[in-house]
N, C-alpha and C positions, 0 to 999 in steps of 0.2 A: 432404344436402338431398333432399326428396322429389322423385321424378320428376314431371314435369309442372308444376313451379313456373314461373311466368311471369317472364322476365328482360327488363328494359328495356335496349335498345341505344341509346346516345347516339352521335351522330357529330359530331365537331368538325371542320368542313370545311377551315378554313384557318389559324386562330390568328394568332399574332404572332411566334412563336419561329423559325420557318423562313423562309427568304428565297428569292427567285425563282431564284437560281443553284444552289440545292440540288436542285431537281427541275423539269423542264419541265411537270410535271402539277399543280403547286401552283396552285390557283385564285386569281386575282388580281382580275379585273374583277368588277363586280356580276353581269354575265351568266354568267361562269364559276362564281361562287359560287352563283348561283341553280340552275344546272344540276346542280352537285354536290350541293346540298341536296336537290333533288327526287329525284335518282338514289339518294341514300342512303336517303331515305324509302321509295322503291320497293323497295329491297333489304332493308328490314326495320328501319330505325332509327325509333324512336318519337319521338325528340327530336333536333333539329339545333341545334348550338351555333354561334353566329355571332360572328365578328369582321369588320371591313371593312378594305380596303386601297386605297390610292391606285391607280387603274387605270393610271396612267402608269408607275409604277416599283415597285409592289408594297409600298410602305412602309405599315405599319399606320396607320390613321387612326380617330379616334373620331367623325368627322363624320356626323351622322344622315342628311344628304343622300346620302352614299355608300352607307349601309346601305339606304336607302329602296327602290331598285329590286328588290333581292333579297328583303327582308322582305315587301314588298307582293305580289310575284308568288308567292312561296312560300305565302303565306296564301291567295291566290286559287286556287292549283292543287293544294294538298296539305292534308291534315288533320294533318300532322306538328306536333308541339309546337315552338314557337320559343323558343329560349334565347339571350339576348343577354348578352355579357360586360359586366362593370362594372370590369374590370381596366384597367391602362394603364401606360405607361412611367414611369420614375422622376420625370420632370418634369411628368407629366399632372396637371391640376387635377381636383378632384372633379367640377366642372362638366363637364369633358371626359369623364370616365369614365362618368358616368351619363346623358349627353345622349341617347344612342340609346334606352336603356331607358325614360327619361322620355317620349320621343316616341312609342314604339311600344307601351308597356305590355304587354310579353310575358307569357306565362304563367309563364315561368321566367327568372331572371337568375343568372348565376354570381356568387359573392361570395367572394373570397379572405379567409380567416379569420386572416391574420397577415402581417406583413412578411417579405420574402424577400430574400436576398442570394445570387444564383447564383454558384457557383464553377466555374472551368474553362472557361467559355464561349469564352474567347479561343483555346483550343486548336483550335476549329473552323477557324480561319484556315489551319491547316496542311493541312487536308483538301481544299482547293479551290484550284486555280491561277488560275482566271479568275472574276472577279466581274462581273456585269452592271451593278451600280450601286455607286457609292462609299458610299452609306449602309449597305450590307450589311457592308462591312469595318469601318466606323466603329462599327456596332452591337456587333461582337464585340471590337474593340480596346478599347472603353470598358467592357466587362463587369466587370473586376475592381474598379472603383470604384463600381459601381451598387448601390443598394438600391431595392427596389420596395416603397413604403410602403403598409401597410394598418393604420393606427392605429385606436384606439378611436373617435376622432372621425370618420375617414373611413367606417368600417364603420357607425357609428350613423347618420350622415347618409344613407348609401346605403340602409339598411334603411327609414328613415322616409320618404324622398322617393320612392324607386322603389316601395316597398311600398304607398304610398298608392293606386297604380293597380291594386291587386289582384295584383301580381306576387309570386310566391313565390321563395325563394332556394335555389339549389344551393350549399351551403357547401363550398368547396374547401379541404381540409385536407391540407397538405403535411407535417405533423408532428403528434406527439401533442398538443402544446400547443394546436394549433388546435382540437382537439376540445373542450378546456376553454374556449376562447374562445366556441365555439358555446353551450356550457352557460351561460357568463356572460351572453350576450345573451338566452338563453332565460329566465334568472332575472330579467333586467331587463324581461321582457315584450315584447321587440322581435322575437324569433323564436318562432314557434309550431309545435307538432307537426302532422303528422309532419315531423320535421327531415329534410332531404334532404342527405345527407352524401356528398360525392365525395372519396374518399381517393386521394391522389396519391403514387405510389411511384417513387423513382428519379430525380427531378429534382434537380439539384445544389442544395445548400442545404437539402434536405428529407430525409425518412426514406428509408432504403435499400430495395433490392429483395430481399426474401427472405420466406420463409413465416413466420418468427418475427415480423417486423415487421408483416406483414398480420394475423396472429393477435392481436398486441398491440393494434393499432389497433381491430380488431373488438371485443376484450374491453373496452377502455376505453369505446368507444361503447356497448356493451351496459350497462356499469355506469352511464354518465352518462344514457342516454336510454331504457333498457329496450326496450320494444316500440314506442316512439314515434319511430323513425327509419327511413329508407329508405336503404340503403347502395349505393354504386357504387364501382367501382375503375377507375383508369386508370394507365398506365405508358408510358414513352417508348420509341421506337425498337424494337429487336429484342425487347424485353421485353414489348411490348404484348399479344400474344395469350397468352403464357404466364401473365402475371400476371392478365389478365382471366379466363382459364379457371380459374385457381386461385381467384380471388375468387368466381366463379359457383358453384363447388362448395362454397364456404363460406357462400353466401347472398347474394352481392352482385348488383347490376346491373353493367353494363359500359359503358365508353366507348372508342371507336376513332376513327380519322380522321387526316387529314394535319396537324392541329395537333400531334398527339403523335408521329406516326410517318409517314415518307414511303415506307416499304417494305411490300410484301406478304409477302415472304419474303427470305431471305438473298440479297443481290446483285440483287434484282429490285424496282425501284421500282413502287409502286402507280400504276396509270394513272388511277385514280379513287378517290374515297372509297367509292363503291358496292362496289368490289372488297373493301375492308377489311370493310365491313358484312356482305357476303355470306360472307366467310371466317369472321367471328365467328359469324354466324347458323348456318352449317353445323356449326361446332364445338359450339355449344350444342345444336343439334338432335340431333347424334350422342350427346350426353350425356343425352338425353331431357328437356331443358328446352323449354318453350314460349316463343315470342317474343311479347312484349307488343305489342299494337297501340297507336297513339296514344291512343285512348279508354280502353283498359285502363290505360295509364300515367297518364292524367289521374286516374283513380279511385284508383290506388295512391298517387299523390303529393299528392292533395288540391288539384288545380289548378282554376282558375276556368273553363277552357274557352275555346276560341278566339274565341267570339262574345260573351264577357262582358267589356266594358270595354276591349277592344283598341282601340288607336288606328288 
């Protein structure tokens, strides 16, 4: 790729996969999530991806009232692009999943493009002796029987209802078939270019972590969407920086943050999301890439802008 190409860094500050016992630095409260989001933006993230957690025990929650303090303050104090999840647990209703995005009408919302059944999550129980909350153990013990549904009906409703507020969708693709699902919804006229494609490598139940898979996903996306898509890469844990760097050299944008990885390097927990963003920024800069600002990212992704139609 040409030197000087602008790369968008997204930071996913807390997510729902990790739990409080895994790291003392995982942001839990609205105040912590706010500080992490602003810090990530100051470190170079053009987009911040939001989940919310119960401030008492860190359990993921879709409650818009819990999102509100973080979303409102970040919008007041930063020009960063707000991206709100529309995913949810196996028992979450569509109403639960889209409630925050409907209320805040963000520029971006993530949208999982197919159902998932994670494998091996219960093995995490063997890695920790002490758990702060019983819900954490229950989360991993129940993993083998869970399916995270993203049916045609769920995706259609999400696009129609959330998209009515001017929100565009970051289409999260965990496998090759999910790219074809994006093409299906494009053919139906529900998704419009430029398609924002977040390819996810190495999460259990999805496509694996290697250069061949990344090349294949990019080639399929090229064939389906031509020049009408914007590509990003994310990967979990120790694979995060390696896969993101590989993706950037192949033309992608990148995502880092504690939703995907709790560590800065081997054996060293990240003390903040900003540390991960700064590390990714430094790698990209060393490779002669430019880091996209929020306004540059808005132009690249065809977003409405923070002041247009936001709640």
